[in-house]
N, C-alpha and C positions, 0 to 999 in steps of 0.2 A: 761417270756413274759410280755410286758407292755400292759395290757388290755385296759387302758384308751386311749392310742394312737391308738390301734386297733379299738376301738369303734368309735373314732372320724373319722378315715379314712373310716370306714364302713358307717358312717352317711353321709360323703361327697359323697361317691359313690352312696348311696341311693338317695341323693338330685339330683345328675346328672341324674340318671335313671328316677326318677319321672319327672324331668324337661323335659327330652327328650320325655317322653310319653305324657305329658300334652300339648305340643306345636307343635309336629311334623306335625300334619295334619290340623292345623288351617287355613292355606292358601294353595291355589293350588301350586303344584310344578312347578317351571319355568324350562324350558329346551330349547334346540336349535333345530330348524328345518330349514334347508336351511340357509337363511340370516336373520332369525327372532328369537326373543325370543317368546316362546309360553307358554300358560298355559296347564292344563291337558285336556282341550277340543280342543287343537290345535289352539286356537285363538291367533292371534298376540298380543303381549303385548309391548307397548311403555311406557317407564318409564321416568317420569319427577319428579325430586326431589331436595333434599337439602343435602349438606354436613354438618354433625355435626362437632364440633371440637373434639379433642381427649377426649374420655370418662374419662381418668385420670385427665385431666385439668378441665373438667366440674364437676366431683365429688369433686375435691379438692376445687373448688370455690363455691360449694354448689348449682350448677345448674343442676346436674344429676338427673332429675325428670321426671315422666310421663308427667307433664305439658309441659316440654320442647318438648317432642315428639308430644304432642297434638297441640302445636303451629305450628310445622312444618306441621302437617296434616291440620291445619286451613289455612295455606298459600297455600295449594293445592298440596302438595307433595304426591306421591304414593310410594316413595322409599326414604330411608335415607342411606347415606354412612358414615361408622364409621372408621375414620383414626386412626390406632393404631401405635403410634411411638415406634420403637424398644426399645429406652431407657426407656420409660414409662413402657413397658411390663417387662423389666428386673428389674427396680426399685421396681415396685409394687409386682412383683412375679406372676407366672402363675395362681395359684389358685385364688388369689385375683382379678386379672384382668378378669378372666373368670366370676367371680360373677358380675362384672360390665356389661359384655356383656350379661350374662343371663338376667339381668334386662332389657337391651335394647330389647332382643328378646321377653320377656314377654310383654313389653309395645307396641312394634311394632305390635305384633300379635293381641293384643286387639284392635289396631287402624287400622288394615288392611294395614299396611305399610311393604313393603319388605325392606330387609337390604343387603348392601354390607359390608363385612369386608375387609378392605384395610390395607395391610402392608405398613405403610406410611414412607418409606425411600426415600431419594433423593441422587443419586450418582451412583458410579460405583461398582456394586456388585462383579465384577470380581477381581478388585484390592483391594476391601474393603476400598475404600476411598470415603468420602461422603462430601456433601456440607456444613454440619454443624454437630456439635457433637450430636445433638438431633436425627440425622438419623443413627448413628453408629449401624451397625449390622454385621453379617457374613453369609456366606452360611449355616453353620451348624445351626445357630439360625433360619434362614429363613426356612430351611427344617423342623426343629422341630416345628416352629410356625404353619406351614400348616398341619403337622401331628396332632398337638394338636387340631386345629380348625376342621379338618376332623373328628376326633374321637368324639369330643364334640358336634358338630352341623351338622354332616353329614346327619342326617335324618330330620333336621329342615327345613321345606319348607320356613319359614320366612327368613332364611339366604340363600337368593337366589343366591348370587354371592360371589366369592372369588377373590379379586383383588390382584394378586400375588406380585406385586411390584409397588409402586406409580409412581415414576418418574426416569427412568433410564437416566443418563446423564454423560458425561465425563467432563462437565464444560469446554468446549473448550480444552480438553485433559489435563487440569490441574489435573484431577483425573485419568489419564492414558487412555488407549485405550480399546476398546471392539468391538468385531465383532458380526454381526447378527447371524452367525453360532453358536457362543458360547451362545448368549442370547436365541436363539431358543432352543438349547439343554437343557439349565438350566430350562427354563419354562416347557419344556416337562417333565423334571424330577420332578418339583414341582407337576405337574398334575398327574403323575404316583403315587407319594406318597399320594396325596390327595385321589385319587380314590381307591388305595389299602387299605386305612384306612377308607373307607366308606363314603367319602365326595361326596354328590350328587348334590351340588350346581354347578353353571356354573363358570368355571375359566375365568378370564379376564386378557388379556395380553397387556401390554403397549409397545409402540414404543420408540425410542430414542428421544433426544432433549427435555428433560423434558416431556416425554410422548406425544409429538406432532407428530412425524414423523413415519408413518407406511409404508413408501414406500417399505421397504424390503419384506413386505407381498405379494407384487405383484408377485414376483418370488419364494419366499421361505416362504410360510405359515407354521405354525406349523403342524406337522404330527400327529395330534390328532383330534378327533371329539368332537362336543358339547361344543365349546368354543366361547367366544366373544373377540373382540379387543377394545382397549381403546385409546382415544386421549384427550389431554388437549389444545384445540385451543384458547388460550387467545388472546386478540386483537392485541398485538404488535408482535405476532409470524410472521405475514406477513403483508405487507402493503395492503391497499385497492387498487382495489376491491378484496374481499376475495374469492368469490364463486369458481372460477376456480382453485385457489391455494389450497383451502381446498379439492376440489375434487381430485387434483393431489397428495396431501400429505397424506390424510387419508380417504376422502370420498369414493374413489373408492372401498374400502374394503367392503362397504355395498352391492356391486354387488354379493358377494359370502358368506359373513359372517355377523353376527350381530355386530354392533358397538355401544358403549356407551361412551359419553363424560362425564367422571366422574368429571371433573372440567371445568366450564366456569364461566365468570363473568367479571366485569370491575370496575375500579376506575377512577374518575376524577383526574386530576393532583394535586388538592389541598385536596383531600379526605384523611381521616386518613389511614395511612399505604400504600398510593399509591406508587407503584413501577413498573418498567418494569418487566414482560410483560403485566401487567393487566391494563395499562393506556388505557382508552377507554371511550365510551359514549353510549347513547341509540341506536345509529345507529348500533353499534356492537350487541347489544341485539336483535334488529330487524333482522339483517343479520343471526346470528347464530341460533335463534329459527325458523326463516322461513326456513332455510336450513334443519334443523333437522325435522321439521314438513313435509316438502315436500318429505323427504326420509325415513320417519319412523325411525329416529335415536333417541335413548334415550339420555337424558342429565341430569346432576346433577349440581346445582349451588353451588359455593364456596362463603361464608361459614356462617353457622347459628351461629354467635357469635358476640359479641359487641366489640371485641378487634382484633382478627385476621383479616387480610385484604385479599381480599376486603370483609369487614364485611357487613352482610345483615341487621343488625339492630343496633341501637345506644345505647340502654339501656336495662337492664335486667328486669326492672320493667314493662314496657309496650311493649317491643319488637318493639319500634318505628322504622320503616324501614329507612335505609340509602337511598342514591340516587339509587344505583343499587338494593337495597332491594325493593324499590317502584316499579321498573320496573319488577323484576322477581316475586314479589308477585302477581301483577296484571296478569302477563302472566300465571303463574301456575294456578291461580284461573279461568282462561278462559277455561281450558280444562274440558271436561265431560268424565266420564268413566262409562261403563255399569257394 
C-alpha cells in the first residue's frame, strides 16, 4: 500500500470536511416559498449582483483575489454568479477547480455575499452540439458536475443557487432540435441527483432562446418544488417597448415562481466587444431595473471583467467603470438592505 498517496488523499478529505464545517452556517439559508426567495426568517430576499468571469480565467490572469470580491461588494452587489465553463473544469481538473471555488465561498462568506454556481455552456445539450468549443460538454459530465457540487457544497448556505445550464439554444436549429418535454425531464433529473447527494441550494432552470424564453412554463412547469426560473433579457431580444413583451415571454412566471435574471447588461454600438443581442443604452437599464424592482425580481449584471463584453470596467488597476458599468454601479449602490 502506498501510504504517501493515502495520507495525501486523507488530508484532502480533511480539508473538505473542515471547509464544510467552517462556512456552512455563516449566512442564512435561502429557500423558496411561493413565488419568492426567502431567508430563514421567511423574509423575502431580492438579489441584485454581478457576474464574475470564469474563476479559471481570473486565476490564470492573476485576478482571483479577495479584493476582486470586495470590489463587487463595494459596487453594491449582494450576490455573485460564478460561470464555470465545462472545458475549464475539464482542463484544470475537478479537485483543482474545487479549490478555486472553495476560495470564492470563503471570501464571499466573509463579505456577506451569496453565490450562484453556473454550469456555463451554450448550446443544445440533447444533441451535444454547442455554440463554440469552450462550451463543449455532455450529459454525463453535466450530471457528474452537479453531483460533485451537491456533495461538496450541499450544506454551504453561501452557495445559495445552482444554475443548472447557462443558455439552452438550438442556434436557429443549426445545433439540432430540442423539445420542452425533454428539457423539463433532464432538469428534473439534475435536481433529483443534486438533492439525493445532499444539495440544499435552490436549483435554477433556464428557458430556450439563449435563456430568454420561459413561455413553456405557463403550461408545463417542472414537477419539483423549491426551484427558481432564469431569463437573460438582453436589449435586442425584443424591440421597444419592452414591458408587455417581457411579461409575456418570462415575467408572467413571477406570478407563481421566483425568477432571477442571471444576465442583463448593454453595450453601445462602438463599445469594446459590442455585439447583438447586447446593443442598447441607458434606457434599457432604466426599463429592466424598474421592471425588476416593481415585481421583486432578482437580477445579476454581466460581467465584472475588463475584457469580456459587455464589460463593467475598463482596467484592472482602478476598476474604472465602463459606460454600462457606470449605470449599474450607481443603480446597485442605490439599494439598501436590512
